[in-house]
N, C-alpha and C positions, 0 to 999 in steps of 0.2 A: 188720703186716708187709707190705712191698711185694712185688709179684710179681717174681721173678727175670727178668732180661733179658740178652740177648747184648751189648747196648750197655753201655758202662761208666757207672757213677755217679761223679760227680766230687765229692770232698771239698774244699771251700774251707776251709783249715785255719788257725786262729788258735792262741792259747795254750791250754795245759792238756792233759789226757789224753783228751778226747773224740775228737779226730781219730784217734788210734791205736786207740781202742776200736772206732770204726766200721770202720776198716780191717781190724782183726782179725775182726770179725763178718762182713764181706763176703768176706774170704779164706776163712773157715770155710764159708760158704754157697756158695762157688764163684761169687759174683757179681763180674764184672769191675769194676774201679774204677781211677780215677786220683786223684792227690792234688796239689793246687796249694796250696803253703804261702805264707803272707804273711810276707815278710821283716821281721824285727824283732819279730814277734809269736809265730810258731810256735816251739815248743821245739826244741832242737837235734836231738833224736831224730826228731821229726816232719820237720824240714827235710831230714835225711839220707835219709829214705825217700820224700820227695816226688818226683813226676815233673817238677814245675816249681816254682821259687821266684820270686815276683813281689812288687813293692811293692804295698801296699794300694791306692794311688792310681793304679796303672798299669792303668786300666780298659780301655784299648784292648788292651794286652797280654794281660790276663786273658780278654777276650772272644775274642781271636785263638786262645788255647789251647783254649778251649771249642769253638770252631767246628772246630778241627782234630780234637778228640777225639770230636765228635758224641755227647755223652752222652744217656742216657735220662732223667737227672735230675741235679740239683745239690743238695748239702746243705752248709749253712753250719755249721761246727763249731768251737768254741773262741772264746776272748775276743779282741776287738780294741778299741782305744781310738779314740774319735771324733777324726778329724783336724780341724785348724783349718778354719773356714769358707772362708778364702781358698784353702786347698789343695784343698778339695772343688770350689770354683768352677772352678779351673784344670783340674782333672782331668776333670770331667764336661762342661765347656763345649762340647766338640765333639760330644757325644752327646745332649744334651738342650737344649731351648730354654731361654733364660735365665730366663723367668718361672717355668717349672716348676721349674727348678733352684734358684732363690732360695727358693721355697716349701719345698722339701725341706731346704735347708741351714739356714734360720733357725729352723725348728721343732725339736722334740725328737728323741731317739734313735728312738722308735717310728716317726716319720714318715720319718726317714732310712733305717731298715731296710726299711720298706715301699717306699721309693723304690728301694732296691737290688733287692728282689724283682721289682718292676715292670720294672726295667732288664733283669734276667736273663730274665724270662718274655717280654718284648717281643722279645728276641733268640732266642726259641725254646727256652729251657732251663727246663723245669719245676723248681720248687724243692720239695725234700722236707724233712721234719723228721727229726731224728736218731732220734726215737722210732719212726719208720716203718721204719727200717733195723734198729734194735736195741731192740725193745719191752721187753726184759727190764731195761733200765736206767731205765725210767720208775718213779717211786716209787709204791708202793701205800700203802694206809691201814693204820695200826697202829704199835705200838712195835717197833723193830728191835733194841733193846739190852736188856741185863740190867736196867739201871736204868729205872724208870718215872718219868715226870714227876709231881710233887706236884700237889695241888689248886690251890695258889697259882700254880704254873707253868702249869697248864692255863688258869687265868683270865688270866694274862699273854698266853698264846698267842692266846686269843680276842680280847683287846683289840688285840694287834698285828695280827692278820689284819683286824680291822675298820678299823684305821687304814690299812693297805696298800690295802684296797679303796677307802677314801675318797680317798686321794691319787693313785690310779692315773690319774685323768683329767688330772692335771697332768704326766704322763709322767715321774714320779720313779722311782727304782730299785725293785728287786724285794725288797729285804730291809731288816730293821731289827734292832736289839738292844733288848730291853726287860727291865726287872726290876721285879717287884711293880707292874706296870701303869704304870711310869715309863719313858718312852722315852729311851734313852741315845744312840742314833744311828740315822739313816736313811740308807740307801745312796743316794749320788749318782753323778755321772759317774765317780768314782774306782774304782768296782767293789767287789765283796764283800770281798776280802782287805784292801784298804786301809781300808775302813770298820771292819772288825774290829780291825785294828791301831790305828786311831784310838781305839777304846774302851779298848784296853790302855794306850795312851799317856796317855789322860786319867786312868785309874786310878792309874798310876804317879806322875803329877804331883800328883794329889789327895792321895795318901797318902805321898808322898816315898819311894817304894819303887823298888828296882832292877828287880823283876819285878812284873807285874800280879798282885795278889792275887785269890783267888777271889771272885766276886760272887754272893752267895746268891740263888737263884731267878732267875738271869739266863738269858735265852733268845735265841738268834739265830733269826730267822724268815725264810724265803725261799720265795717262790712267784711264779708268773706273774702279771702284771697282769690285771685284769679285761678280758675280751675280747681278750687278746693273741693274735696269730697264733703258734701253737706251732711253726711251721716255723722261726722265727728267734728268736735270743736266748732260747732256753729256759733257765730257771734251772737251774743245775748245781752240785752239790756233789760232793766226793770226800774222800779221806783228808786232803789238805792243809787243807780247810775245817775239819775237826775239830781238827787240830793248831793252826791259827791261832786258832780260837775258844778253845781251852783256854789257850793262851799269853796271851790277852787277859783271862782270868778268867771267861769264859763257861762255863756248866755244862750247857747243853742246846741242842739244835738241833731246830727244827720246820720241816718242809717241806710244801708243798702236794701232796697225793696226786693223781696223774695230771696234775700240772702242773709237776713238777720231775724232773730226771734225777739219778741217783746213779751216778757213774763209779767203777768198782772197788768195787762194793757190799760185797763180803766184807771187804776191807781197811778200808773206811770204818767199818763196824760194829765191826771189831776195834779200831780206834784209839779209838773212842768207849768201848767196854767197858774198855779198858786204863786210861782216864782217869776211869772212873766217871761218864761223861756219858750223857745220854739222847739218842736220835735217834728222832723220831716223824714219821710221815706223817699229816697231818690233812686231813679233807675241806674243800674250798673250792668256792665257786661258780664 
């Protein structure tokens, strides 16, 4: 938990429930805050309560807002999609030298996010992690649901975590779907929800079904990459994750303990129990 300050903390808000969760926590704590929502990414409810709404690539405008607000820290919360390289070059070209910029743009998402942190901190704005503001949303270890994973599912979870650890150096996504140690999908730039829907679509096509049938022993696994900076792009699940997984035929969710956020934890567990799915926090390196 961070120390409360008189200066505001700024939430840079993308999609999902996390921005609103952090805003509510700081409101309850009496911590001043401001919210800058990214147009086209932040949910409508988030946009309506934001102090400013800016385009993701309006870097100069974003920095101008931050300089006006003089925050004690900045937290990046919610999903955004990586813009085209040409758009990034045009947006950052006045702020970074071209060699440094090209190095950031041509490499993977991890490098891009680290570049965003460096840009913020170089301008005097410390970057905080969502878990530092609301530590209660960080996943703990153990089974959260009525249903326990079977031995076969635990073996699949172990195999999936091993694979995620292996591919982390290639800057590939934080999640995958596995069944009986057979990998059905690995998360790419499309993000978690679209990867899960892809699994459901493949199942429907394979079995000529209108809805994705249940896949026995299927598990969705999500955790931070090895040596990931947990201040940015922290893996996050919530009620919608459970619903999307169930619709795709997936019957269990495993997340990295102390490496994954659970937004609206009570409702997330409730949704899993309603569908007889398991949700487990597993230890990771």
